[in-house]
C-alpha positions in Angstrom: -22.7 0.3 4.8 -22.7 3.7 6.6 -21.9 2.0 9.9 -19.1 0.0 8.4 -17.5 3.2 7.0 -17.4 4.5 10.5 -15.6 1.5 11.7 -18.6 0.3 13.7 -19.6 -3.3 13.7 -22.8 -5.1 14.4 -22.8 -8.3 16.5 -24.7 -11.1 14.6 -28.2 -12.3 15.4 -29.7 -12.6 18.8 -26.4 -11.6 20.5 -26.7 -8.1 19.0 -25.4 -5.6 21.5 -24.7 -8.1 24.3 -21.9 -6.6 26.6 -18.9 -8.8 27.2 -20.0 -9.3 30.8 -23.3 -10.9 29.7 -21.8 -13.4 27.2 -21.9 -16.3 29.6 -25.2 -15.4 31.3 -28.5 -17.0 30.5 -30.7 -14.0 29.4 -34.3 -14.3 30.4 -35.4 -10.7 30.0 -34.6 -8.6 26.9 -35.6 -4.9 27.1 -35.7 -2.5 24.2 -35.7 1.1 25.2 -36.9 3.6 22.6 -35.6 7.1 23.0 -34.2 10.1 21.1 -30.4 10.0 20.5 -29.0 13.2 22.0 -25.7 12.7 24.0 -24.8 15.7 26.1 -28.0 17.5 25.0 -31.0 15.7 26.5 -31.5 14.8 30.1 -33.9 12.1 29.0 -31.3 10.5 26.8 -28.7 10.5 29.6 -31.1 9.0 32.0 -32.1 6.3 29.6 -28.5 5.5 28.8 -27.6 5.2 32.5 -30.7 3.1 33.1 -29.8 0.7 30.4 -26.3 0.3 31.7 -27.7 -0.3 35.2 -30.2 -2.9 33.9 -27.4 -4.7 32.2 -25.7 -5.1 35.6 -28.6 -7.3 36.7 -28.3 -11.0 36.3 -30.3 -12.4 33.3 -31.2 -9.0 31.9 -30.2 -7.6 28.5 -31.3 -4.0 27.7 -30.7 -2.1 24.5 -31.1 1.4 23.2 -33.2 2.0 20.0 -33.1 5.4 18.5 -36.4 7.2 18.0 -36.2 9.8 15.2 -38.1 13.1 15.5 -41.4 14.0 14.0 -41.3 14.5 10.2 -37.9 12.8 10.0 -36.8 12.1 6.4 -36.8 8.4 5.3 -33.0 8.4 5.2 -32.9 9.6 8.8 -35.3 6.9 9.9 -33.2 4.3 8.0 -30.0 5.4 9.8 -31.8 5.2 13.2 -33.1 1.7 12.3 -29.5 0.6 11.4 -28.3 1.4 14.9 -24.6 1.5 15.6 -24.3 5.1 16.8 -21.7 5.5 19.4 -21.9 7.9 22.4 -18.8 10.1 22.2 -18.6 10.3 26.0 -19.2 6.6 26.6 -17.7 4.8 23.6 -18.8 1.4 24.9 -22.4 2.5 24.5 -24.1 2.3 21.1 -27.6 2.3 19.7 -29.1 -1.0 18.8 -30.6 -1.9 15.4 -34.3 -2.1 15.3 -34.2 -5.6 14.0 -32.9 -6.9 17.3 -35.7 -5.1 19.2 -38.5 -6.2 16.8 -37.4 -9.8 16.8 -35.9 -10.6 20.2 -37.1 -8.1 22.8 -39.5 -9.4 25.4 -40.8 -5.9 26.2 -40.5 -2.4 24.9 -40.1 0.7 27.1 -41.1 3.9 25.4 -39.3 7.1 26.5 -40.0 9.3 23.4 -43.4 9.1 21.7 -42.5 10.7 18.4 -42.5 7.5 16.4 -46.0 6.2 16.0 -45.2 2.7 15.1 -43.4 2.1 18.4 -46.7 2.7 20.2 -48.1 -0.3 18.4 -45.6 -2.7 19.9 -46.7 -5.1 22.7 -46.0 -5.7 25.4 -44.8 -2.2 26.2 -44.2 0.1 29.1 -44.1 3.8 29.2 -41.5 6.0 31.0 -42.5 9.6 31.8 -39.6 11.9 32.2 -41.3 15.3 32.0 -43.5 17.0 34.6 -47.2 17.4 34.0 -46.7 21.2 33.8 -43.9 20.9 31.2 -46.0 18.6 29.0 -49.0 20.8 29.3 -47.0 23.9 28.6 -45.4 22.4 25.5 -48.8 21.4 24.1 -50.3 24.8 24.7 -47.6 26.4 22.5 -49.2 27.6 19.2 -46.7 25.8 17.0 -46.6 22.5 19.0 -46.6 19.3 17.0 -45.7 16.8 19.7 -48.9 17.0 21.8 -46.8 16.0 24.8 -49.6 16.0 27.4 -52.2 14.3 25.2 -49.8 11.7 23.9 -48.5 10.9 27.4 -52.1 10.4 28.6 -52.7 8.1 25.7 -49.6 6.0 26.3 -50.5 5.6 29.9 -53.9 4.3 29.1 -52.7 1.7 26.6 -49.4 0.6 28.2 -49.1 -2.4 30.5 -47.0 -0.3 32.9 -46.0 3.3 33.3 -43.1 4.5 35.3 -43.0 7.9 37.2 -40.2 9.1 39.5 -41.9 11.2 42.2 -45.2 11.4 44.1 -46.4 14.5 42.3 -46.1 12.7 38.9 -47.9 9.7 40.3 -50.7 11.8 41.6 -51.4 13.6 38.3 -50.5 10.9 35.7 -52.3 8.0 37.4 -55.6 9.6 36.5 -55.0 8.3 33.0 -54.6 4.8 34.3 -58.2 3.5 34.3 -57.2 0.2 35.9 -55.7 2.0 38.9 -52.8 -0.5 39.0 -50.4 0.2 36.1 -48.6 3.4 37.2 -45.5 2.6 39.2 -43.5 5.1 41.1 -39.8 4.3 41.0 -36.6 5.9 42.3 -35.1 8.7 40.2 -31.5 7.9 39.9 -28.2 8.7 38.2 -25.0 6.8 37.7 -23.2 7.6 41.0 -20.0 5.9 39.8 -19.8 8.4 37.0 -21.0 11.5 38.8 -18.5 12.2 41.5 -15.9 14.8 42.4 -12.9 15.1 40.1 -9.3 16.0 40.7 -9.7 18.4 37.7 -11.9 21.5 38.1 -13.2 24.1 35.8 -11.4 27.5 36.1 -14.4 29.4 37.2 -14.4 32.9 38.7 -16.3 34.1 41.8 -16.0 34.1 45.6 -18.5 32.6 45.9 -19.0 30.9 42.5 -22.8 30.3 42.1 -23.9 27.8 39.4 -27.0 27.5 37.3 -27.3 24.9 34.5 -30.9 24.1 33.8 -32.7 24.6 30.5 -34.0 28.1 30.5 -37.8 27.7 30.0 -41.1 28.2 31.7 -40.8 25.5 34.4 -37.2 26.3 35.4 -35.4 29.5 34.6 -32.9 31.8 36.4 -35.0 35.0 36.6 -35.3 35.0 40.4 -31.7 33.8 40.8 -30.4 36.7 38.7 -32.2 39.2 40.9 -31.0 37.5 44.1 -27.4 37.5 42.9 -27.8 41.2 41.9 -28.7 42.0 45.5 -25.7 40.1 46.8 -23.4 41.7 44.2 -24.1 45.1 45.8 -22.5 44.0 49.0 -19.9 41.5 47.6 -18.5 42.5 44.2 -16.5 39.2 44.1 -19.6 37.0 43.6 -20.0 35.5 40.2 -22.9 33.6 38.6 -21.7 30.9 36.2 -24.5 30.0 33.8 -25.1 27.5 31.1 -28.0 25.7 29.4 -29.5 28.8 27.7 -30.7 27.3 24.4 -34.3 28.7 24.4 -35.0 32.3 23.7 -31.3 33.2 23.9 -31.6 36.6 22.4 -34.3 37.6 24.9 -32.2 36.5 27.9 -29.1 38.2 26.5 -31.1 41.5 26.0 -32.7 41.4 29.5 -29.4 40.6 31.2 -27.6 43.4 29.5 -30.5 45.9 30.0 -30.5 45.2 33.8 -26.7 45.1 34.0 -26.8 41.6 35.3 -23.8 40.9 33.0 -21.6 42.7 35.5 -21.6 39.7 37.8 -21.6 36.8 35.2 -18.6 34.5 35.2 -16.3 34.2 32.2 -18.4 31.7 30.2 -21.2 34.2 30.0 -24.2 32.3 28.6 -22.0 29.8 26.8 -22.8 26.1 27.2 -20.4 23.6 28.9 -17.8 22.3 26.5 -16.0 20.2 29.1 -17.2 17.8 31.8 -20.0 19.2 34.0 -18.3 17.4 37.0 -15.5 20.1 36.7 -18.1 22.8 37.3 -19.7 21.0 40.2 -16.4 20.3 41.8 -15.3 23.9 41.6 -18.6 25.6 42.3 -19.5 26.7 45.8 -23.3 26.3 45.4 -25.8 25.5 42.6 -29.3 26.8 42.4 -32.0 24.5 40.8 -35.2 26.5 41.1 -37.7 24.1 39.6 -41.0 26.0 40.0 -43.1 22.9 40.7 -40.7 21.1 43.1 -39.3 18.5 40.7 -35.7 17.3 41.1 -33.7 17.7 38.0 -30.7 15.8 36.6 -28.5 18.9 37.1 -29.6 19.0 40.8 -28.8 15.3 41.2 -25.4 15.5 39.4 -24.3 18.5 41.5 -25.2 16.8 44.8 -23.4 13.6 43.7 -20.3 15.7 42.9 -20.5 17.3 46.4 -21.8 20.7 45.3 -24.6 21.9 47.6 -27.9 22.6 45.8 -30.6 25.1 46.8 -34.1 24.5 45.6 -37.5 26.2 46.1 -39.6 24.8 48.9 -42.4 24.0 46.4 -42.3 20.2 46.8 -45.0 19.1 49.3 -43.9 15.5 49.1 -40.2 16.1 50.1 -38.9 14.3 47.0 -36.4 16.9 46.0 -33.6 16.3 48.6 -31.4 19.5 48.2 -28.8 20.8 50.6 -31.1 23.7 51.5 -34.6 25.0 50.6 -35.3 28.6 49.9 -38.8 30.2 50.3 -40.6 30.0 47.0 -39.9 33.0 44.7 -38.4 35.0 47.6 -35.2 36.5 46.2 -34.0 37.8 49.5 -34.3 34.4 51.1 -32.7 32.8 48.1 -29.8 35.2 48.5 -29.5 34.3 52.1 -29.5 30.6 51.4 -26.8 31.1 48.8 -24.6 32.8 51.4 -25.4 30.3 54.0 -24.4 27.4 51.8 -21.3 29.2 50.4 -20.2 30.0 54.0 -20.6 26.4 54.9 -18.3 25.5 52.0 -15.8 28.1 53.1 -15.7 26.7 56.6 -15.5 23.0 55.6 -15.7 22.2 51.8 -14.9 18.5 52.2 -17.5 18.1 55.0 -20.2 19.8 52.9 -19.2 17.7 49.8 -19.5 14.5 51.8 -22.9 15.5 53.2 -24.2 16.2 49.6 -22.7 12.9 48.4 -24.4 11.0 51.2 -27.8 12.5 50.2 -27.2 11.5 46.6 -26.2 8.0 47.6 -29.3 7.6 49.7 -31.8 9.0 47.2 -30.3 9.1 43.7 -29.0 5.6 42.9 -29.7 4.5 39.3 -29.1 0.8 40.4 -32.1 0.9 42.7 -34.2 2.4 40.0 -33.1 -0.3 37.5 -34.0 -3.1 40.0 -37.5 -1.6 40.6 -38.2 -1.3 36.9 -36.9 -4.8 36.0 -39.1 -6.2 38.8 -42.2 -4.6 37.2 -41.2 -5.6 33.7 -40.7 -9.2 34.7 -44.2 -9.2 36.1 -45.6 -7.7 32.9 -43.9 -10.3 30.7 -44.9 -13.2 32.8 -48.5 -12.1 32.7 -48.6 -12.1 28.9 
């Protein structure tokens, strides 16, 4: 009834959630993806949504999104997740699927979020690891941790028919939990390149140059070194501005530190506020984005910016060359980071369109969600046929 009050409608029976483009296709692989529902908040959610849409572009494949409620969720909350029908406000054609469809008709289940124990009992199943080894370990070492991210990931790898990772570092570490030595598969890490592209509309950002940072501020990626690097540049160029977003962890700490060190003098107008518009507007206007993942992992923000033609600088901490930025900076060297910021911004000043096309070409070569979907579907077909 709740879904009906919202004007949402469930398709009947086995056709639940079939996009119009699939109506006349013979469906031979039905995939239920289990993930938290967090539009515009969670990178894992956005990646899963884009993956599902890419899988649905493959002949004979029907993929659906099943919401996984968090630990300790109230019965009513679980019931609403099971009903499905939630609509993504940014992509109104995309909705969550009712669990009944997944439980009755899915050929295989892909687990993205491990917070619902009963999902781990479904077979056949595959496991998709979004987080880095260090992030999972760091979360579990927190005194108040309830998710056991590292341990649960290891457990899911050991008991899943297939596990997907998106870079060589992840394969190297997580494959130790695969006692068969055959079930961890490295796939491309992609985004929807049709969505992520330069826009005619841009965000009204300040700064010449305008430097961007938009990661989640936590232990594995934070703007500490970037703040110091821009502070050095600000002494020589008072027009530079650092436009930040994503500060949703320890916000009061960061605000206090930034004020105490007078870093607020070179912050752009949004301050520490989160994006309320389209990120593409920021990437299209920004001169350079810094994505300092400490352990060399490529982030969604990094991929989105490159796809939108904004040059990205990353630490040179990736020994496998899986990051694909516009430029690398020497790890944790704030002077070199500052120099790379100026190098990239000067390139943009000389030829913005040329730099944008170079970044876009890198994204098209390495960050295509359609390639990722094809790789995953190929593995899932093998798993299902082997049952």
